[in-house]
C-alpha atoms as a printed R data frame, in Angstrom:
    type eleno elety resid chain resno       x       y       z
1   ATOM     1    CA   MET     A     1  55.622  75.241  17.232
2   ATOM     2    CA   ARG     A     2  54.532  71.712  18.002
3   ATOM     3    CA   LEU     A     3  56.740  69.393  20.238
4   ATOM     4    CA   SER     A     4  56.708  65.456  19.638
5   ATOM     5    CA   LYS     A     5  55.819  63.180  22.571
6   ATOM     6    CA   ARG     A     6  59.478  62.796  23.362
7   ATOM     7    CA   GLY     A     7  60.005  66.409  23.524
8   ATOM     8    CA   GLN     A     8  57.242  67.059  25.859
9   ATOM     9    CA   LEU     A     9  58.001  64.434  28.029
10  ATOM    10    CA   SER     A    10  61.669  66.144  28.328
11  ATOM    11    CA   VAL     A    11  60.032  69.399  29.152
12  ATOM    12    CA   ILE     A    12  58.235  67.917  31.984
13  ATOM    13    CA   ILE     A    13  60.823  66.037  33.668
14  ATOM    14    CA   MET     A    14  63.074  69.363  33.546
15  ATOM    15    CA   LEU     A    15  60.051  71.365  35.121
16  ATOM    16    CA   GLY     A    16  59.719  68.547  37.909
17  ATOM    17    CA   ALA     A    17  63.497  68.847  38.673
18  ATOM    18    CA   VAL     A    18  63.502  72.755  39.025
19  ATOM    19    CA   MET     A    19  60.318  72.355  41.428
20  ATOM    20    CA   LEU     A    20  61.975  69.725  43.516
21  ATOM    21    CA   ILE     A    21  64.994  71.986  43.860
22  ATOM    22    CA   ALA     A    22  63.067  75.057  44.894
23  ATOM    23    CA   ALA     A    23  61.077  72.893  47.318
24  ATOM    24    CA   ALA     A    24  64.328  71.767  49.039
25  ATOM    25    CA   LEU     A    25  65.784  75.317  49.238
26  ATOM    26    CA   ILE     A    26  62.613  76.541  50.946
27  ATOM    27    CA   LEU     A    27  62.926  73.553  53.267
28  ATOM    28    CA   TYR     A    28  66.261  74.241  54.086
29  ATOM    29    CA   VAL     A    29  66.168  77.940  54.367
30  ATOM    30    CA   GLY     A    30  62.988  77.268  56.758
31  ATOM    31    CA   ASN     A    31  64.762  75.124  58.789
32  ATOM    32    CA   LYS     A    32  67.998  76.651  58.979
33  ATOM    33    CA   PRO     A    33  68.906  77.757  62.763
34  ATOM    34    CA   GLU     A    34  69.309  81.471  63.525
35  ATOM    35    CA   MET     A    35  73.052  82.629  64.274
36  ATOM    36    CA   GLN     A    36  72.901  83.618  68.059
37  ATOM    37    CA   ALA     A    37  75.236  85.646  69.949
38  ATOM    38    CA   PRO     A    38  77.687  83.468  71.902
39  ATOM    39    CA   ALA     A    39  76.933  82.773  75.343
40  ATOM    40    CA   ARG     A    40  78.933  85.212  78.191
41  ATOM    41    CA   LEU     A    41  80.304  82.353  79.906
42  ATOM    42    CA   SER     A    42  79.424  78.534  79.899
43  ATOM    43    CA   LEU     A    43  77.940  78.822  83.191
44  ATOM    44    CA   PRO     A    44  74.790  77.192  84.778
45  ATOM    45    CA   GLU     A    45  72.017  79.269  85.412
46  ATOM    46    CA   GLN     A    46  71.853  79.251  89.141
47  ATOM    47    CA   PHE     A    47  75.229  80.659  89.353
48  ATOM    48    CA   ARG     A    48  74.380  83.896  87.186
49  ATOM    49    CA   PRO     A    49  73.972  86.182  90.306
50  ATOM    50    CA   ALA     A    50  77.391  85.370  91.778
51  ATOM    51    CA   GLN     A    51  78.844  85.904  88.297
52  ATOM    52    CA   GLN     A    52  77.042  89.239  88.209
53  ATOM    53    CA   ALA     A    53  78.045  90.190  91.939
54  ATOM    54    CA   LEU     A    54  81.817  89.542  90.833
55  ATOM    55    CA   GLU     A    55  81.558  91.851  87.710
56  ATOM    56    CA   ASP     A    56  79.985  94.384  89.466
57  ATOM    57    CA   CYS     A    57  82.607  94.443  92.139
58  ATOM    58    CA   ILE     A    58  85.289  94.376  89.809
59  ATOM    59    CA   HIS     A    59  83.497  97.498  87.748
60  ATOM    60    CA   GLN     A    60  83.444  99.388  90.984
61  ATOM    61    CA   ARG     A    61  87.224  98.688  91.615
62  ATOM    62    CA   LEU     A    62  88.024  99.726  87.864
63  ATOM    63    CA   GLU     A    63  86.213 102.886  88.523
64  ATOM    64    CA   ALA     A    64  88.276 103.948  91.707
65  ATOM    65    CA   ALA     A    65  91.594 102.920  90.054
66  ATOM    66    CA   THR     A    66  90.619 104.964  87.102
67  ATOM    67    CA   ARG     A    67  89.711 107.931  89.339
68  ATOM    68    CA   LEU     A    68  93.207 107.356  91.297
69  ATOM    69    CA   ILE     A    69  95.230 107.180  87.938
70  ATOM    70    CA   GLY     A    70  93.533 110.285  86.794
71  ATOM    71    CA   ILE     A    71  94.325 112.827  89.576
72  ATOM    72    CA   GLN     A    72  97.828 111.254  89.990
73  ATOM    73    CA   GLY     A    73  98.821 112.176  86.290
74  ATOM    74    CA   GLY     A    74  98.738 108.424  85.009
75  ATOM    75    CA   TYR     A    75  99.978 107.063  88.207
76  ATOM    76    CA   ILE     A    76  98.891 104.444  90.903
77  ATOM    77    CA   ASN     A    77 101.927 104.685  92.684
78  ATOM    78    CA   ILE     A    78 103.945 107.889  92.018
79  ATOM    79    CA   ASP     A    79 107.598 107.131  91.599
80  ATOM    80    CA   VAL     A    80 108.982 110.582  90.101
81  ATOM    81    CA   GLN     A    81 109.169 113.620  91.600
82  ATOM    82    CA   SER     A    82 105.771 115.274  92.590
83  ATOM    83    CA   ILE     A    83 104.292 118.398  94.333
84  ATOM    84    CA   ASN     A    84 101.884 117.897  97.122
85  ATOM    85    CA   VAL     A    85  98.377 120.022  96.613
86  ATOM    86    CA   ASN     A    86  95.669 119.418  99.289
87  ATOM    87    CA   ASN     A    87  97.124 116.292 100.519
88  ATOM    88    CA   ILE     A    88  97.108 114.964  96.858
89  ATOM    89    CA   SER     A    89 100.893 114.338  95.226
90  ATOM    90    CA   VAL     A    90 100.647 115.516  91.553
91  ATOM    91    CA   PRO     A    91 103.461 114.101  89.520
92  ATOM    92    CA   TYR     A    92 105.751 116.348  87.331
93  ATOM    93    CA   TRP     A    93 105.090 115.336  83.767
94  ATOM    94    CA   TYR     A    94 108.523 117.936  82.899
95  ATOM    95    CA   THR     A    95 111.176 119.234  84.537
96  ATOM    96    CA   PRO     A    96 114.601 120.604  82.886
97  ATOM    97    CA   GLU     A    97 116.334 117.805  84.612
98  ATOM    98    CA   ASN     A    98 114.007 115.048  84.094
99  ATOM    99    CA   GLY     A    99 110.662 114.444  82.730
100 ATOM   100    CA   LYS     A   100 108.467 111.640  82.242
101 ATOM   101    CA   ILE     A   101 105.006 111.789  80.283
102 ATOM   102    CA   ILE     A   102 103.130 108.818  81.049
103 ATOM   103    CA   THR     A   103 102.203 106.784  77.739
104 ATOM   104    CA   ARG     A   104  98.758 104.759  77.090
105 ATOM   105    CA   GLN     A   105 100.656 101.753  77.051
106 ATOM   106    CA   GLU     A   106 102.250 102.627  80.642
107 ATOM   107    CA   ALA     A   107  98.976 103.712  82.090
108 ATOM   108    CA   GLU     A   108  97.309 100.537  80.737
109 ATOM   109    CA   LYS     A   109 100.122  98.470  82.818
110 ATOM   110    CA   ARG     A   110  99.756 100.298  85.925
111 ATOM   111    CA   LEU     A   111  95.857  99.865  85.786
112 ATOM   112    CA   GLY     A   112  96.177  96.318  84.758
113 ATOM   113    CA   GLU     A   113  98.486  95.635  87.792
114 ATOM   114    CA   ARG     A   114  96.123  97.297  90.230
115 ATOM   115    CA   ILE     A   115  93.032  95.639  88.955
116 ATOM   116    CA   ALA     A   116  94.324  92.064  88.833
117 ATOM   117    CA   ALA     A   117  95.137  92.690  92.672
118 ATOM   118    CA   ASP     A   118  91.939  94.341  93.473
119 ATOM   119    CA   ALA     A   119  89.806  91.729  91.658
120 ATOM   120    CA   LYS     A   120  91.046  89.021  93.578
121 ATOM   121    CA   THR     A   121  89.471  90.874  96.912
122 ATOM   122    CA   CYS     A   122  85.900  90.674  95.107
123 ATOM   123    CA   THR     A   123  85.727  86.992  96.071
124 ATOM   124    CA   ARG     A   124  85.362  88.098  99.766
125 ATOM   125    CA   LEU     A   125  81.913  89.407  98.863
126 ATOM   126    CA   ASP     A   126  78.906  88.350 100.939
127 ATOM   127    CA   VAL     A   127  76.555  86.789  98.344
128 ATOM   128    CA   PRO     A   128  73.547  85.038  99.993
129 ATOM   129    CA   GLY     A   129  73.703  81.404  99.008
130 ATOM   130    CA   PHE     A   130  77.082  81.481  97.398
131 ATOM   131    CA   SER     A   131  80.731  81.248  98.738
132 ATOM   132    CA   PHE     A   132  84.015  81.905  96.614
133 ATOM   133    CA   ALA     A   133  87.279  80.660  96.832
134 ATOM   134    CA   GLU     A   134  89.959  83.284  96.615
135 ATOM   135    CA   PRO     A   135  92.164  82.447  93.386
136 ATOM   136    CA   LYS     A   136  95.756  81.944  93.606
137 ATOM   137    CA   THR     A   137  96.543  84.090  90.575
138 ATOM   138    CA   ALA     A   138  94.730  87.153  88.724
139 ATOM   139    CA   ARG     A   139  95.701  88.964  85.459
140 ATOM   140    CA   ALA     A   140  94.227  91.768  83.836
141 ATOM   141    CA   ASP     A   141  94.572  93.143  80.505
142 ATOM   142    CA   VAL     A   142  93.765  96.510  79.807
143 ATOM   143    CA   ARG     A   143  93.057  98.615  76.608
144 ATOM   144    CA   ILE     A   144  92.559 102.549  77.183
145 ATOM   145    CA   ALA     A   145  90.521 103.815  74.237
146 ATOM   146    CA   ASP     A   146  89.595 107.645  73.929
147 ATOM   147    CA   GLU     A   147  86.111 107.221  75.677
148 ATOM   148    CA   HIS     A   148  86.268 103.795  77.314
149 ATOM   149    CA   ILE     A   149  88.208 101.264  79.094
150 ATOM   150    CA   LEU     A   150  88.045  97.504  78.030
151 ATOM   151    CA   THR     A   151  89.518  95.305  80.616
152 ATOM   152    CA   THR     A   152  89.487  91.411  80.618
153 ATOM   153    CA   VAL     A   153  90.185  89.821  83.930
154 ATOM   154    CA   ILE     A   154  91.710  86.171  83.745
155 ATOM   155    CA   MET     A   155  91.150  84.797  87.307
156 ATOM   156    CA   PRO     A   156  89.602  81.314  87.753
157 ATOM   157    CA   VAL     A   157  86.966  81.580  90.710
158 ATOM   158    CA   THR     A   158  85.556  78.427  92.176
159 ATOM   159    CA   VAL     A   159  82.078  79.178  93.140
160 ATOM   160    CA   THR     A   160  79.967  76.829  95.728
161 ATOM   161    CA   TYR     A   161  76.121  76.845  95.784
162 ATOM   162    CA   GLY     A   162  74.478  74.500  97.805
163 ATOM   163    CA   ASP     A   163  76.162  71.157  96.870
164 ATOM   164    CA   THR     A   164  77.175  72.087  93.459
165 ATOM   165    CA   LYS     A   165  80.264  74.173  92.281
166 ATOM   166    CA   ALA     A   166  81.202  75.874  89.085
167 ATOM   167    CA   THR     A   167  84.160  77.791  87.905
168 ATOM   168    CA   ILE     A   168  84.141  81.385  86.230
169 ATOM   169    CA   ASP     A   169  87.694  81.857  84.412
170 ATOM   170    CA   GLU     A   170  87.034  85.168  82.641
171 ATOM   171    CA   PHE     A   171  85.363  88.930  83.296
172 ATOM   172    CA   GLN     A   172  85.045  91.531  81.059
173 ATOM   173    CA   ILE     A   173  84.357  94.992  81.908
174 ATOM   174    CA   ASP     A   174  83.656  97.944  79.654
175 ATOM   175    CA   LEU     A   175  84.039 101.268  81.501
176 ATOM   176    CA   ASP     A   176  83.192 104.504  80.280
177 ATOM   177    CA   ALA     A   177  86.119 106.873  80.922
178 ATOM   178    CA   ASP     A   178  87.931 109.840  79.243
179 ATOM   179    CA   LEU     A   179  91.372 108.627  80.476
180 ATOM   180    CA   GLY     A   180  92.631 107.989  77.215
181 ATOM   181    CA   THR     A   181  91.745 111.573  75.740
182 ATOM   182    CA   SER     A   182  93.112 113.181  79.239
183 ATOM   183    CA   LEU     A   183  96.482 111.198  78.496
184 ATOM   184    CA   THR     A   184  96.387 112.676  74.935
185 ATOM   185    CA   ASP     A   185  95.544 116.206  75.744
186 ATOM   186    CA   ALA     A   186  97.923 116.434  78.903
187 ATOM   187    CA   GLN     A   187 100.956 115.543  76.525
188 ATOM   188    CA   ARG     A   188  99.979 118.136  74.175
189 ATOM   189    CA   ILE     A   189  99.682 120.669  76.894
190 ATOM   190    CA   THR     A   190 102.958 119.609  78.424
191 ATOM   191    CA   ASP     A   191 104.538 120.028  75.357
192 ATOM   192    CA   GLN     A   192 103.316 123.728  75.172
193 ATOM   193    CA   LEU     A   193 104.207 124.557  78.443
194 ATOM   194    CA   ALA     A   194 107.599 123.132  78.172
195 ATOM   195    CA   GLU     A   195 108.025 125.465  75.098
196 ATOM   196    CA   ASP     A   196 106.833 128.309  77.417
197 ATOM   197    CA   LYS     A   197 104.012 128.889  75.117
198 ATOM   198    CA   THR     A   198 101.643 129.883  78.190
199 ATOM   199    CA   GLY     A   199  99.684 132.496  76.122
200 ATOM   200    CA   ILE     A   200  97.999 130.361  73.721
201 ATOM   201    CA   ASP     A   201  94.237 129.143  73.901
202 ATOM   202    CA   LEU     A   202  94.886 125.592  75.421
203 ATOM   203    CA   SER     A   203  91.110 124.528  74.498
204 ATOM   204    CA   LEU     A   204  91.722 124.807  70.888
205 ATOM   205    CA   GLN     A   205  94.642 122.308  71.398
206 ATOM   206    CA   LEU     A   206  92.623 119.565  72.808
207 ATOM   207    CA   SER     A   207  91.096 116.548  71.411
208 ATOM   208    CA   MET     A   208  87.844 117.010  73.573
209 ATOM   209    CA   PRO     A   209  85.789 120.237  75.007
210 ATOM   210    CA   SER     A   210  87.726 120.516  78.234
211 ATOM   211    CA   THR     A   211  87.826 123.014  81.287
212 ATOM   212    CA   ASN     A   212  91.568 123.263  82.449
213 ATOM   213    CA   THR     A   213  93.067 125.349  85.070
214 ATOM   214    CA   ILE     A   214  96.518 126.214  85.399
215 ATOM   215    CA   TYR     A   215  97.719 127.323  88.650
216 ATOM   216    CA   ASN     A   216 101.155 129.184  88.878
217 ATOM   217    CA   VAL     A   217 103.126 127.777  91.830
218 ATOM   218    CA   SER     A   218 105.907 129.918  90.884
219 ATOM   219    CA   ARG     A   219 107.374 131.731  87.940
220 ATOM   220    CA   LEU     A   220 108.479 128.432  86.481
221 ATOM   221    CA   GLU     A   221 106.229 126.130  88.172
222 ATOM   222    CA   LYS     A   222 102.520 125.256  86.976
223 ATOM   223    CA   ILE     A   223  99.821 122.675  88.125
224 ATOM   224    CA   VAL     A   224  97.230 121.587  85.415
225 ATOM   225    CA   LEU     A   225  93.981 120.342  86.339
226 ATOM   226    CA   MET     A   226  91.788 119.274  83.727
227 ATOM   227    CA   ARG     A   227  87.909 118.044  83.566
228 ATOM   228    CA   SER     A   228  85.822 117.525  80.792
229 ATOM   229    CA   GLU     A   229  82.522 119.616  80.186
230 ATOM   230    CA   ALA     A   230  80.658 116.330  81.512
231 ATOM   231    CA   GLN     A   231  82.226 116.510  84.545
232 ATOM   232    CA   LYS     A   232  81.212 120.658  85.359
233 ATOM   233    CA   MET     A   233  80.277 120.586  88.942
234 ATOM   234    CA   THR     A   234  80.510 122.770  91.896
235 ATOM   235    CA   PRO     A   235  83.010 122.548  93.363
236 ATOM   236    CA   PRO     A   236  84.723 121.130  90.474
237 ATOM   237    CA   VAL     A   237  85.802 117.651  90.295
238 ATOM   238    CA   TYR     A   238  88.963 117.141  88.043
239 ATOM   239    CA   ASP     A   239  89.643 114.113  85.995
240 ATOM   240    CA   PHE     A   240  93.533 114.582  85.517
241 ATOM   241    CA   ALA     A   241  96.280 116.483  87.275
242 ATOM   242    CA   PHE     A   242 100.052 117.036  86.474
243 ATOM   243    CA   ALA     A   243 102.702 119.529  87.319
244 ATOM   244    CA   VAL     A   244 105.308 121.118  84.827
245 ATOM   245    CA   ARG     A   245 108.481 122.844  85.967
246 ATOM   246    CA   MET     A   246 110.019 125.039  83.156
247 ATOM   247    CA   ALA     A   247 113.654 125.783  82.666
248 ATOM   248    CA   GLU     A   248 114.915 129.091  83.363
249 ATOM   249    CA   PRO     A   249 114.829 131.142  80.119
250 ATOM   250    CA   GLN     A   250 118.105 131.941  78.696
251 ATOM   251    CA   VAL     A   251 119.056 135.419  78.048
252 ATOM   252    CA   ASN     A   252 120.591 135.801  74.704
253 ATOM   253    CA   LEU     A   253 123.937 137.868  74.524
254 ATOM   254    CA   PRO     A   254 125.502 139.193  71.149
255 ATOM   255    CA   PRO     A   255 128.422 137.798  69.642
256 ATOM   256    CA   VAL     A   256 131.866 138.615  71.357
257 ATOM   257    CA   ILE     A   257 134.602 139.886  68.717
258 ATOM   258    CA   GLU     A   258 138.318 139.697  70.192
259 ATOM   259    CA   PRO     A   259 140.258 142.952  69.735
260 ATOM   260    CA   VAL     A   260 142.140 143.490  66.311
261 ATOM   261    CA   ALA     A   261 145.450 145.469  66.435
262 ATOM   262    CA   PRO     A   262 146.076 148.112  63.894
263 ATOM   263    CA   VAL     A   263 148.016 147.090  60.969
264 ATOM   264    CA   LYS     A   264 150.955 148.868  59.294
265 ATOM   265    CA   LEU     A   265 151.821 148.394  55.330
266 ATOM   266    CA   GLY     A   266 154.151 149.884  53.051
267 ATOM   267    CA   LEU     A   267 152.491 151.662  49.971
268 ATOM   268    CA   GLY     A   268 151.295 148.962  47.425
269 ATOM   269    CA   GLN     A   269 151.138 146.394  49.974
270 ATOM   270    CA   SER     A   270 148.315 143.747  50.514
271 ATOM   271    CA   THR     A   271 147.868 141.485  53.640
272 ATOM   272    CA   THR     A   272 145.244 139.213  55.273
273 ATOM   273    CA   ILE     A   273 143.727 140.030  58.473
274 ATOM   274    CA   GLN     A   274 142.051 137.358  61.050
275 ATOM   275    CA   VAL     A   275 138.962 138.599  62.946
276 ATOM   276    CA   ASN     A   276 138.009 136.136  65.712
277 ATOM   277    CA   ALA     A   277 134.418 136.045  67.191
278 ATOM   278    CA   TYR     A   278 132.064 133.539  68.884
279 ATOM   279    CA   ASP     A   279 128.654 133.281  70.174
280 ATOM   280    CA   PRO     A   280 128.685 132.978  74.185
281 ATOM   281    CA   GLU     A   281 125.453 130.353  73.507
282 ATOM   282    CA   GLY     A   282 127.695 128.262  70.912
283 ATOM   283    CA   GLY     A   283 125.378 128.946  68.003
284 ATOM   284    CA   ARG     A   284 126.699 129.756  64.354
285 ATOM   285    CA   ILE     A   285 127.824 133.398  63.655
286 ATOM   286    CA   GLN     A   286 127.889 135.306  60.322
287 ATOM   287    CA   TYR     A   287 130.378 137.838  59.370
288 ATOM   288    CA   SER     A   288 130.030 140.882  57.098
289 ATOM   289    CA   ILE     A   289 132.401 144.058  56.176
290 ATOM   290    CA   ILE     A   290 131.401 147.629  55.012
291 ATOM   291    CA   SER     A   291 134.153 148.579  52.905
292 ATOM   292    CA   SER     A   292 135.125 149.032  49.339
293 ATOM   293    CA   ILE     A   293 138.862 148.201  49.690
294 ATOM   294    CA   MET     A   294 138.534 145.181  51.909
295 ATOM   295    CA   THR     A   295 136.328 141.872  51.762
296 ATOM   296    CA   ILE     A   296 135.655 139.068  54.525
297 ATOM   297    CA   ASP     A   297 135.064 135.308  54.476
298 ATOM   298    CA   GLN     A   298 132.937 133.545  56.813
299 ATOM   299    CA   ASN     A   299 135.896 132.339  58.412
300 ATOM   300    CA   GLY     A   300 136.419 135.775  59.584
301 ATOM   301    CA   LEU     A   301 139.514 136.174  57.107
302 ATOM   302    CA   ILE     A   302 140.051 139.861  55.903
303 ATOM   303    CA   THR     A   303 141.706 140.255  52.364
304 ATOM   304    CA   THR     A   304 142.849 143.875  51.578
305 ATOM   305    CA   GLN     A   305 143.155 145.246  47.891
306 ATOM   306    CA   GLY     A   306 143.706 148.709  46.365
307 ATOM   307    CA   LEU     A   307 144.562 150.374  49.874
308 ATOM   308    CA   ARG     A   308 145.033 154.210  49.703
309 ATOM   309    CA   PRO     A   309 148.019 156.086  51.294
310 ATOM   310    CA   GLY     A   310 147.185 157.081  55.108
311 ATOM   311    CA   LYS     A   311 144.513 155.441  57.257
312 ATOM   312    CA   ASN     A   312 142.259 152.843  55.575
313 ATOM   313    CA   THR     A   313 139.118 151.705  57.876
314 ATOM   314    CA   ALA     A   314 136.405 149.249  57.557
315 ATOM   315    CA   MET     A   315 133.548 148.165  59.831
316 ATOM   316    CA   VAL     A   316 133.349 144.287  60.383
317 ATOM   317    CA   LYS     A   317 130.043 143.059  61.600
318 ATOM   318    CA   VAL     A   318 129.283 139.840  63.402
319 ATOM   319    CA   THR     A   319 125.768 138.319  63.547
320 ATOM   320    CA   ASP     A   320 124.292 135.547  65.853
321 ATOM   321    CA   GLN     A   321 121.299 133.111  64.787
322 ATOM   322    CA   GLN     A   322 119.065 135.234  67.093
323 ATOM   323    CA   GLY     A   323 119.898 138.422  64.856
324 ATOM   324    CA   LEU     A   324 121.816 140.047  67.597
325 ATOM   325    CA   LYS     A   325 124.828 142.020  66.363
326 ATOM   326    CA   GLU     A   326 128.248 143.333  67.272
327 ATOM   327    CA   TYR     A   327 130.662 145.552  65.736
328 ATOM   328    CA   THR     A   328 134.717 146.345  65.687
329 ATOM   329    CA   THR     A   329 136.577 148.794  63.356
330 ATOM   330    CA   ILE     A   330 139.505 147.460  61.367
331 ATOM   331    CA   GLU     A   331 142.282 150.067  60.642
332 ATOM   332    CA   VAL     A   332 145.421 149.531  58.252
333 ATOM   333    CA   ASP     A   333 147.917 152.428  58.087
334 ATOM   334    CA   THR     A   334 149.612 152.657  54.588
335 ATOM   335    CA   GLU     A   335 152.660 154.706  54.130
C-alpha cells in the first residue's frame, strides 16, 4: 500500500514524537535521585561519637533493668508478697488471698520508668572532647515483643564540643531479650500450678524451648525458675523467677440427709413425704428412689401410690456434683 506525501509526513511526525517521549523518560529515570534511608538524627558528624557513647550507655542500662525485672518476676520494685531466695526477693504471682500476674503492659510501664531515670545518668559519662548538660526531663516508651525490647528515650541532651553545641533529642535502642516470651510462659505455668496440675510436662505448654526448675518450698508453695535453652550455663543463670502459693485442697464430703420419721397411714390412703438434704460444699444435689410404689422429684418430695398393707419401704439416694452418694430409708406403715 502506497501512502500519499501527506500520509508519509504524518507518520514521520508521529515517530518523532514517540522518540522524543522515550528520550525524556530515559533522561528522567537516569537523573531520578535514589531513595535513601533517613538519617538517624540530623546531627553534625563531629558529634557522632558523643551520640554513640550515650546510646551505648542507655543500652547497658536497659540490659541491666531487663535482667532485674526478669529475676524479680516482672517487678523493678516488688510491692507484693514475696519470698527470699539467696537474698533475692521472688514475688508471688498467685496466692489464695491475693495474686497478681504481671502483664506485658505493666512490665513495659515499670521498665520505662526505670530507663527514663537511668538514662539521665548517662550524661555524666566522661567522653574525651565532649561535655553533656544533664536534661531536666526524660521519658521512655518501651515495647516488649517476644524476642526483643524496642525502647525510645525522649531526652533532650545538649552536647558541647569545643566552641560548638548540638542537641540530641531522641535515642532508640533495640535489645535482644526473651522477656516477652518469659511473661507469657510464666502466666501459663501459674495458671497450671494454681489449678494444682503439677504433674504435667510444662515444656509442652511453653512458647519457647525452656529449662524450668520448680522448687517445693512447702507442700503448697512453689518457686519457679525459668531460663531459655540459650542460657544453659553452669551454674545456671535464670531469666525469670516467681512464686506460687496454692490453696489448701478441699476434701469433698458426701451429701447430708436429714432424718425422716416413719409414716403411718390407713389402708387405701396416700401421702407425700419431704426429704431434706444438702451438699456441705454448697453444690447441687440430685434425688432418686428405689421403689415401685413411691416416686420422688428433684425437690425431694416423695409421692406414695398403691401401698400394700403392712410395712412399705423405699431407698432414697442423694448424689452431689462430684458423684458422692448418701442413702436413707423411707418407711410407711399401712394398717
